[in-house]
C-alpha positions, 0 to 999 in steps of 0.5 A, a space after each residue: 500500500 506504500 505507493 498509494 499512501 505516499 501519494 495521499 498523506 499530507 402490510 399495507 400494499 403500496 398502491 401509489 404509482 412510483 414517480 418518474 425518476 428526476 435523475 440527471 445521472 443515467 444509471 448503469 445498464 449492461 448492454 445485452 449484446 455483451 452478456 453471456 447467459 446467467 442464472 437468476 434468484 427470486 427471493 422475498 425480503 422484509 426490511 425493518 426500520 427501527 427508530 428509538 423513542 424520542 424525548 418528550 416534547 418532540 414535535 415531528 419525526 421524519 423517516 426515509 428508507 431506500 426502496 428498490 427499483 426495477 432495472 436491467 438486472 432486477 425486477 421488483 414486485 409485491 412492494 408493501 409497507 406496514 404504514 403507507 408512505 409517500 414515495 419520492 425520487 431522489 433528484 440526482 440518481 433517481 433513487 426511490 424513497 419511502 418517506 413518513 412524517 409522524 407528529 408528536 411521536 410516542 415510543 419507538 417507531 418500527 416500519 416494515 417494507 416487504 418486496 419480492 425481487 428477481 435478480 439476474 446474474 450479470 456475466 459479461 462477454 469480456 472476450 467479445 468486449 475486448 475485440 470490440 474495443 472502445 467506442 465513443 459516448 457523447 461528450 457530456 454523457 455519464 459526466 456525474 460518474 467521472 466527477 469526485 464525491 466528498 470521500 471519492 477523491 479525484 485529485 492530482 495525486 490520484 490522477 498520478 497514481 491512476 496513470 501509473 497503474 494504467 501505463 501502457 494500457 490503451 483500452 478502457 477494459 485493460 485499464 479497468 482490469 489493471 485498476 481492479 488488480 491494483 485494488 485487490 493487491 493493495 487492499 485487504 478486507 479488515 475492520 481493525 482500524 477506526 474509519 472503515 466503512 465510510 467509503 473513503 479513498 483517503 482511508 483506503 490509501 492510508 490504511 490499505 484495508 476496509 470493507 466493501 465501501 472502502 474497496 469500491 471507493 478506491 476503485 471508483 476514484 482510480 477509474 474516474 481519475 483515468 477518465 473512466 465513468 464508474 458507478 457506486 451501488 449499494 444494497 443487500 447481499 443474501 447468503 449463498 445458503 438459500 435455506 438460511 432465515 436468520 435476521 441480517 443487519 449488514 449491507 454490501 456495495 459494488 461498482 460498474 465501469 463504462 466502456 465508451 460506446 459499448 456497455 457497463 461492466 460490473 465489478 465486485 472488488 471486495 468479493 474478489 478479495 474474499 474469494 480468491 478462487 473467483 477473482 476473475 469472476 468478479 471482474 465482469 460478473 455479478 452474482 444474483 444473490 443481491 438487490 440494489 437499494 440505491 445508487 450514488 454518494 452525497 445524496 439529498 433525499 426527497 423531500 430534502 433532509 435538514 441535515 447534510 447530504 448522505 454519504 450513501 443510503 442503505 440504512 433508514 435515515 431519521 430526523 426529529 425536529 430537524 436533527 438527525 437521530 439514530 436509526 437502524 435496520 434488520 432484514 430477513 429473506 426467503 428464497 422462492 426458487 
């Protein structure tokens, strides 16, 4: 990790129709012409938001949770909530949000979202993509996915590192593969140092460790520094054991990068590190045991929260009289195929 560190030191059914996304960023959609046949997994999810009791005299409690959307890789049905929300769309990426206002709350608040997801495995035909080479995207296309975020750094030092990693590679696919290899070589999956899980490029570079958010922030920073559009996604990651019914509290995130004029290509850096035997698989492929809940970083919700933009959106977010308050989730799943 020395090279990187040196550079950085100094049930109520939901009957309301989903609103049309107001996003300015176009989501990552793998092109069918570059996909190989893959499997799928259909499962039901119960996502439970928990907000503790607020002090006496609290006038208004506001709660937001991320809601899954249909996409090229997942289909959502039977969406329902334990209490009817207002459904809204986050303006930058089009993330769907369920929102509640509770006046004069008494006691703890629990809200449950249920849905069925069919998730398709994404398997990229890298051989065909390599033969096709880079195409051309319109100049302003995917601009959001080339810019830095608050913790996804793209500065002169990261650009210098990206140039070093990708030196001698002429195509986007070759450059992204080199970046993927660098991240897996210079990072390790560990949570022993404070600051893990924030998705910080600086943390990843200076410590050489972290969880999925830290792995993918480094990957995305390096891609963007090399001029490659790259997207951050976060959601739930099901155990491979289809018979497990234990409550789960965690999350998982992953990334895509854009080969201009061709397609978006999935990567899962942290899973590639955790499963060395599938390192090649996780460059270009995504398993079907996941569901995307939101996309992007530095999120302003809808309706807008009083607090600062969210680093990412997987946990419930709550405010009491305009102040952020603790909120958490648990979730369970049940396989249907």
